[in-house]
Every structure is written in C-alpha cells, then in structure tokens.
C-alpha angles and dihedrals in degrees: 000000000000090000090053092050092047092050091048091060093068093082090051092049091047092050093050093046092048094047092046094049095047093047093049093050091048092049094046093048096042107036103188096209139002114286092005090135090059087074095053131079132256089022091055091062096063137056121275101266092049097051098090093044090049092053093045091046090055090049090050090053090052091050092051091051091045093052092044094050095045100039100040141027094219115141090222091076093042092052087042090057091049091050092046094054093042090054089045089056091054092047092050090050090053091047091051090050101041105024107028092167093060126092124223094247088216091141100023122253094350087068093064090114109114113266110268139170092279093058090047091048091051094056090046090053090047089051091053091047091051093050089049092056090062088075094046119103110286096246129121114280094234090063089054091050092047092045101045111151129210089254091057098046095078090054091049092046092046092052093048092047091050091050091047091052089053094048115093087182089080091063092045092050090050090049091051091051089049097045100027090217136086119256092259091062101041118105115236127179111243087225089064091053090047090052090051090049095052092051093052130101090235090061094047093049094050103033092096089060094058122100090200135015091218115089118238093203139014135178142158130239115185105299096351130087117202128205124188122204130184113242146117137269125250087265091055098253118140111264145161113240110214121198124191120198123193109227101217135068135038092269104032123194116258121197129186137195139169125228134178127234091279092053095252118141114256093188120027107242140158094263094068092044094053104032109023094166092060093050 
C-alpha cells in the first residue's frame, strides 16, 4: 500500500517541477517591471547582475531532476529531488526570517507573495514525497504516469489537492485574473488594510505597547501598506511602532518593527532588514 502511494507521487512531483521551471524561465526572460526580480527568491539573495542567472540556474536544476525522474528509475534523481526540496525548505525559512517582504519565486512572478507557513509546508510535503519515491519500483517515471491504475489515482489526486491547498499562488493568480493588474497596481482602501492589521497576531502582541490606537502616519509602498503608531519599547523608552501589511491574499503577512524619533531601530526586526527606507 505504501509503495503504491509513493509511486503515485511521481506525477505530482513531475508536474510541480515542470510548472516551476517554466514559470521561472518566463519570469527571467520577461521581467514585467524594473527590479521585479529583487522581490523573488532565490534572485533576491544575490546581487543585481546575478539575479537572472540564479533564477535560470534554479529552473535548470528542476529540468534536470524532471528529466531524470521521468526518463529513469535511478535513485540518484529521487534522492536529488529530496535534497533539492529539503534545501528549498531551508532557503524559504531564511527568506521568511531575513527578507519577509520577498516571495519564494517558486512559480516565477506569481510567487511574489511573502513566504508564509503554507509555502514552507509545501516544500516540506514535496520533500516527504521525494523521499517516498526512493522506495517506489525503480522504473522510469513516464511508465508510471502512462500506467496509472484506478487504485493509484486517489493517491495522485490527494497529493495534488494537498499541494494546491498549500499554494498561495492559486489565490494570487485568481486575483490577477479578476483585477487584470499586479498587486502593486491594484487600488485598496486603507481602511481595509487597517482592518486586516487589527485582526492579526502582530497587532494583538504589540497593542499593549501603543500609546494610541489611532495611527499618526500611513503610506503605501508597492504591495505594502504601512501604519505608524506612537508607543514605547519593551524597556519603556518612547518609540514609534511601525506595522507593514501585505495587500494581497486572504491571510496577508503582517510585519512590525520599532524605531526611535530619529528612525533608528530600537529592536532589530525583519522590517528594517527588508525595507530600510520605510524604517
């Protein structure tokens, strides 16, 4: 039973690798706006002139794994896929910690949504799927795809549905089809962003540090809305508490940082690392 489930995950892995590689190549070759790649991992982790090669290199790695998995049954490619997704999980964790404004870039520009738990969960599931294929019969993946049985179809469908549930890109793609414009160009009422902020965990955990629940300043940068509140640090020193709300998705990312009157960070947080101008 477990062997059947493991073998049935090869089509799902192949579909994700193919979609990821094609989307990265399309994004690298048709950059929609200047510096768009600076908001996508892994391009965001390197200097400007290496961003396109980094994205294309990642796509090339996915193509190699895809061809190896589909054309052969060698365990080298199956362990390679497991290693690739395990490393991807670590990279996404670092992006979420150090560059919270950056998307994973897993599917090109549509993955500009800040890395969240769903994206991390997806790479963890893909890692587990890849490890499971090591114990599948050592036959080329295309023969498994061509010879799928009715008993394997539920496992394939279950894997694809789980990956779809962990993919925020589906919501972003639907929003783009609805609005016909990227997040950075869509109008959004500041009151809506404020409502999202006040329902977030970041607001609840910092509300006691605020001197007033009315913002003293607010502005928008691309797909982020910022709100500044007067308050104090954990040590009691006067401070401005700055919240940043991502303007897309049902459960948007919310970041927070504290700065003094001169704009210097009081507590080192992800906001200053990722958007120094705002801080």
